[in-house]
N, C-alpha and C positions, 0 to 999 in steps of 0.2 A: 260484249255480254247481250243477252237479250232486253227486248224492251220491257219498261217495268208495268205494263197492265196488269200481268198477272200476279205481281209480287204483292203480299199484302207485308209490309215492313216487319218486317223482320222485328262361391261364398263358403260360401261354403266350398268345397272340394267337388269336381265334377264326377258327380255321377248321376245325372240328369236326363228325361225324353225329348230343324231343318232349315231354314235357307243356311246356306251351308257356309259353316265355320266352328270356329273356337266360339262358345257358347258367351251370350253375353249376361246369362243367369247359369249358375250352378247350383243345382237342388237335388239331392241324392234323393232317387225312388222317380223321378221324372225325366224320362227322356224323350225330347223331343227330337224333330228330324235335323235341329241346326240351324241358325241363320246367319244373314251378312249384318252381323249385331257389331258393333263398338264395341271392343275389347283390348284388351294387353297393353303393347307400346302404341298403337296408334291412338286406341281410346276415343276417337270420334275428332281427332283434328282433320282439319278441314286444309288441304292443299291449294297451291297454286292453279287456277284455273277453273276453280270449282266454286259454286253459288249455294249455300242454303238458303231457302227459301219458304214463303210459308203462302199455305193456299185455302180460303173458307171454303169449308165441307159441311156439308148437311151430317145434323145427328143422327137422324132415322131417313132414311130412303123409300122407305114403304109407308110411310105415313104422310099426307099430304098437309093434315093438321099439326103437325109437329114443324115449328119454323125454324129451329134452335139450330145453331151452326158454330165450328170450332176451327180452329187453326192447325192443319196438316201439313208436318215437316215433307219438304221435297230440295232435292239436289238438282244442280242442272252444270253439266260441262259441255260445252259448245267449244272446244278446240278442234274438233275434226268436222264441224258443222257444214256442208256446202250446200249453195241454193240448191232446192230440190231434192236433197238426199232423205232418206228415210229418218225416221224417230225411233230411237231405242229407249225402250221404257225399261228398268230393272225393278223388281215389286220386291218391297220390303216384307220381312216376315215377323217370327216371335221372336223379335230381340229389335233393339234400336238398330236404326239404318246406319251402314258405317261408311262413312266417306272416303275410306281407303278404296273402294271398290269403284269410285269415279275418276281412278285415276292408273287401278292395276287390274288386270283380270282379261280373258278370253274377249270378251264381248267389244273390250275398247279396240283389239285389234281388227276385231270386224268392223269396228264404226270408224276405224282408220282409214279401212279399206274402202267403206261404202257412204262415207262424208257424210255421216249420220250425227243428229243431235242426240246426245246421250242425259237420259232425266233417270231419276230413282224416287220413288214415292214411299214414304215409309207407312208400315200399316198402322193402321187406326189401334190404339190404347198399348201400342210399344214405344219404347224409347220418349221423344219428346210431343210426341203425337198424342196427346191426352185429350179425350171428347168431355169427359166428365170430370169433377171435381174429387172422385175418389174411385175405386175401384169393390165398392161394394155389389152385392150380386143384381140389385135392381138396376145400376149402371152397366153391369156386365151383359146385360139383356143386349146391349146393341154392337157387343162384339161377336162377330159372324164372319165366316167365308162369303155369304151372301151381302152383306153391308161393307166386305173388304172391297170387292167387284164390283158393286155401286161407286165406292168411292173412287176408282179406277176408272171408270165409265164416265163419272161426271168431271175428272180432273184432265180426262185424254179431252172431253168435249171443250171444255173450255180453254185449256191452254192452246189447242189446237187453233181457235177461233180467236183468240188475241192474241198469240203470234204469228197469225198467217200458214197456219199448219193443217189446216182443214184437209187439203188434198196430198200432202205426204202419207208416203205408207208406214204406220207407224207397225212395231216389232215389240212385243211382249218377252221378257226373259223372266228366269225365274229357277231357284234350285229348291228341292225338296218341297216343303208346304209351298214356297210362293211359285214352286215349279207347277204345283197344282194348281194355283190360281192363274199362273200364266196359260196354261192348258183352260181351263174352266172359263176364263177372260176371252179367248180365241172363240169358244164353244157359246157363250150367254152373249157377247159382243162383237158377232163377225162382222158389224158395219163398222165397228171403231179401231180393231185390231187385227193386222192384214196376217200376222203370222205370231207362232209363239216358238221359244226355245225352250222348253220344260224337262229340266235337268232334275234326276234323281226324283222325280215326281211320285209320291202316294197316290193313285186318282181313284183307288178303290178304298170305302170306310171299311173298318173292321173291328169289331170290340174285341175280340181278343186276338191277338198278334204274336202268337208262339213260333213264327216262323223265322221272326228275327233273329230267337239265338238258336236255331237251326242252321243261320246264314254263320253265323258267330261260330257254331261248330265246324263246319264246312272251311271255314277260313282258315282256321286252326288246324284242322287237316292236312289242309294244302299245305301249311307251312313245316310240319312237322307230324305223322298220323299220332303218335305217341303225347303230342302236346294235350289236346282235350281231354285224352285217358288221365293224364296228372291232375288236370282241370279237376275233373269228376271226381277222383278220389280225394282229392281236398275237400272240396264241397261237401262230400258224402261223411266226409269225417267232423268236419265241422257242425255238421247237423246232428250228428252223434253226440258231439260235445255239449250241443245247445240243450240236450234232456237233462245234463247234469249240472245244478247250481254252481257246483264243487269247482268246476271246471272256467267259470266266472273271471275269475281274478286273472289266471292265465290268459284267456280269451282277451281279455282287457288290456294286460301288457303286450300279447303278440302283437296285436293289430293297432297300438297306441290309442287306443280309445282316449277321448277328452275327460271320460267320468266310467266310472265303474258299470262294467254291462248290466241292465237290468230288464229283464223281459216278462212286461206285466200285462200282455196281450200278444195276439199273433201277428197283430199290427207290428209290434217292434221288432219281434225276430225277422219279420218277411222285410222291414225297413234296412236290419242291419245287413242280411242275407243281398240285398240288392244292391246295397252300396259299394260290396266287395265285387260282386259280378260285373257292376259297372266299370271298373277296373279295365276290364276286356271290352266292353260293349263299346265304349269310347273309342278305343284304340281302332279297333277292325273297322269302326263307322268310317273314321276318317285317317286310315292306313296310308302314310306316305303321300299326302295329298299337301297341294303347296300353298300351306296357311302361313308360311311366316310373314309377309308382307302385310297381312292385317293384325300380325301382333299376337297369336296364338300362341298358348303355351304349350310344352310336352308334346312337341312335333317331331322330337329324336327317339319318344317310345313309339314302336312299331309292334305289328304281329310276330317279328322277329324277337324283337326284344322280350314281349311277353313270353314266347316258348323257348329262349335261352335260359329265362327265371325260373322257369315250370318244369325244365330238363335238368337244370344244374343239383346232381346228387350231392357238392359239395354244401349244400345250402341244408340239407337233412331230408325230412321227409315232405312228399306232396303239401302238407299241412303249412310245414315250416316254410315253404317254397312261397305259397299263396300267402301267405303272412308278410314275406319280402316284398314281392311285390305290391301290396297295400304300402308297404312302409316306402318303396321307389315312388310310387305314385304322391302321396306325400311329399315328399322331398321335392319332385319336380314341382309341384304346384305351389311350393312355400308353406306349407300349411305344419304343424305342430303335430297335430293330432285329429283323430278322424271324430267327428261328433255323429254317433251311432243311436240316437235318442229320437224314434220318431215323434215326441213331443215339442224338439224344438221346430222343427220342421212344420209341425202343425199349427204352432203358433206363429209362424212365418208367414205361411201359407193362408192363414185366415186376418193377418194385418190386412185392411182395405185401405189405406193411406197411401200416397205415392212415393212417399220417405220409406216406405218398407223396403225390407230386402225380397219380398215376394214381387213387387213391383218393376222388378229388373224384367222381368218376362213370366216369372214361372206361373203366378197366379192367374195371369190370361190365358196362358196355352194351356195348363191344365184343364180350367173351365171349358177352352173348345173343344179340347178330347173329350171332355165329359157330355157338351153338348153337341156335337157334331159327327166327332171322327171315331172314337174310340182307340185304336193303334197300341194297345196295350200289350207290353211285352214282358207277356208269361212266362212261367216255369213249365204249361201246361204239356208241351212236348216230352214225350220220351227221347226226341233226337237231338237232344241237346244238354253241354254239362252242368246245369247248374239246377238248384233245388230252392224249393223255399217262398219264392213270390208266385203264388199264383193270381188267376183273374178276379177272384174276390177282394185278394188284398188293393188291386187297383180300383175297381169300384166305392169300394170304402171310402179311398180318398175322396171322390165326391161327395158323396155324402158329407164327411167330416169339414171338407173345405167350403162349401156351397149349400149345404142341408138338401141334397139332390136325392133321388132314389137309389140304393145300391141296386136295385132288382135286376138281374142280367135281362130279363125281358124289355124292361124300360130303355136301357141303352141299345138295346136291338131294335127298337123302335126306331132311334133317333138316327142309328148309321143309316137303316134303312130309308129314313127321308131324304138322307143327304145324297145316298146312290142312286135314290128318284130324283133328286135335282140334276144330279150332274152327270148321272147314266154307269157310272162305275166303268166297266172296261169297253164299254158301249159308245166309242167317242164318235160322234156323228157330224163330223165338220171336214176343213182341212188345212194342210200347211200348221201342222203342229208336229216338232220333232222330240221325240223322247228319249235323252242319253242316260243311259243306265251304267253303272260298274259294277262286275261280278261277286265282287266282294263287299259288296253296300248290302247291309241287312236290309234297308228300305227299298231294294228291289223289289222285295217278295211282293210287296204290294204296287208296284210299278208296270208299265210297259215295256216290254224287253222282246218284243216281236210285232214286225210290221204290222197296220193293219190295213194299209194301202200305200201306193207311191206318194199318196200327199201327207200321209201318216207314219213316217217311220219311225223303228226304233233302232237305237244304236246303243249294241252292247259290247260294253267295252271290258276284257277280260282282263283280270289283275288290276282292276283299278276300284276306288271307294267312292265313298258319297262324294258328288259333284267335281270329281275331279276335273273333268273338260272345264269347268268355270274358271280354275286357278289360272295364273300367269304361266306360259310354257316355260322349261327350264330344260336345260342339255341333257338332265338324266331322266326328263322323260322317257317309259316305253315305248316303244313306235305305234301301239295301239291306240295310244292315247292321243297321240300328234296325228296320226291320221282321222280319228276320231274329231278333233278341232277342224282337221278340212274339210273333213266331209260336212260339218254342219254349216260351214263358209261356202261349199259348192251349191247346199240347199238354197242356202239365203240369194247366191248370188243368182240361181234361179229363179226362185219366188219372185224376188224383187223386179225381175225382168218382166215378168207376165201382166 
């Protein structure tokens, strides 16, 4: 194992808003892009050959007068490390880092071939990497992509110095939001990271992101053109029923709600409708990804299964099929009922304690969307099957949770600052590869065509979110296997330069 110089001794039902995998936190109404989270069967278990270590990190990298430090968690696997070999750094995202990724995944197959040392750094404010005593707004001020990138830079510099790896080539890996960080790490700190694999990375910040549901629509159409039509009919029927309080008892029973449906405000109805739409959004985003190794639940529910239910006339009307599908999802995630009350999530998301439900990642990630990215997956496009959760619904959450302005212009200013910081689609660097899947709704904000020979995009038809990052299996489509091989060839070329 490595010398000890660098070591400091050491929920709801899913309908929520990347780093690729089953969500470490699950909140209706907040769709993150996914994360390499510790969840499910593996639950953060540390396997043989993997070390969990801690690193002393600055709280604020941009204020020289603030000397406060905290302990950041990271993992090491040196099983493949050969003298002079590269260092592969997996970037943690919006959930607890899952050590299962230190033993599985395509990046380890590359590490074996190149003799790489493998590291994974957990993102500040997620998992066990807790810089502050709680998650109050004044403390969340230290949660940003800029601070996270500075964490990576300081960790890379100190680790390389203490372990004699200063002259080795470092390669960053990440998927979804951490894929963005991988690209931005190479952009902002090119002297520290030699190349990056930025999988399913949204590199353009955007307040309103209705394109997400447009991709969901197209993915359902690809399975069966009638499928999204039935979804839309069901959604429209439910919208009509919500206008009549006399139907609320039936709706409560049909969708197995935990308590009688009550719609005291537009936020209540939007929350309920997004909860149901989330069944489709999550399945499409992770369709047929090889997530079993990390303990993901519900991998048997695919786009094909969704459409089979929505086209099964024996279940009754499209509305009845929609309700049957909601029941199937509850059963899959071992839930007895669906909590459709916005007030419940409001209470959880305003709890600032590390022991609260929101601390699993929901409170932190939504704060980042409010202060940096947007990414709000609204129903504001006519080219998608759902209704009822427009942009103002998402913006209001930022006000309710963090007392931030719900003004769209304020959000546009925040997003503009992010795009000015990182350049959006105008990536001015070299040696970044951008793999994306054609049925991944997140690819609408990603790079799907080459910028240059040194900034290639790999667009993988028929695959979903971060598919190339997961372990290979015999049933993988040829284009997915080819994409993994393409990444290997690029790494081989770059590491020889």
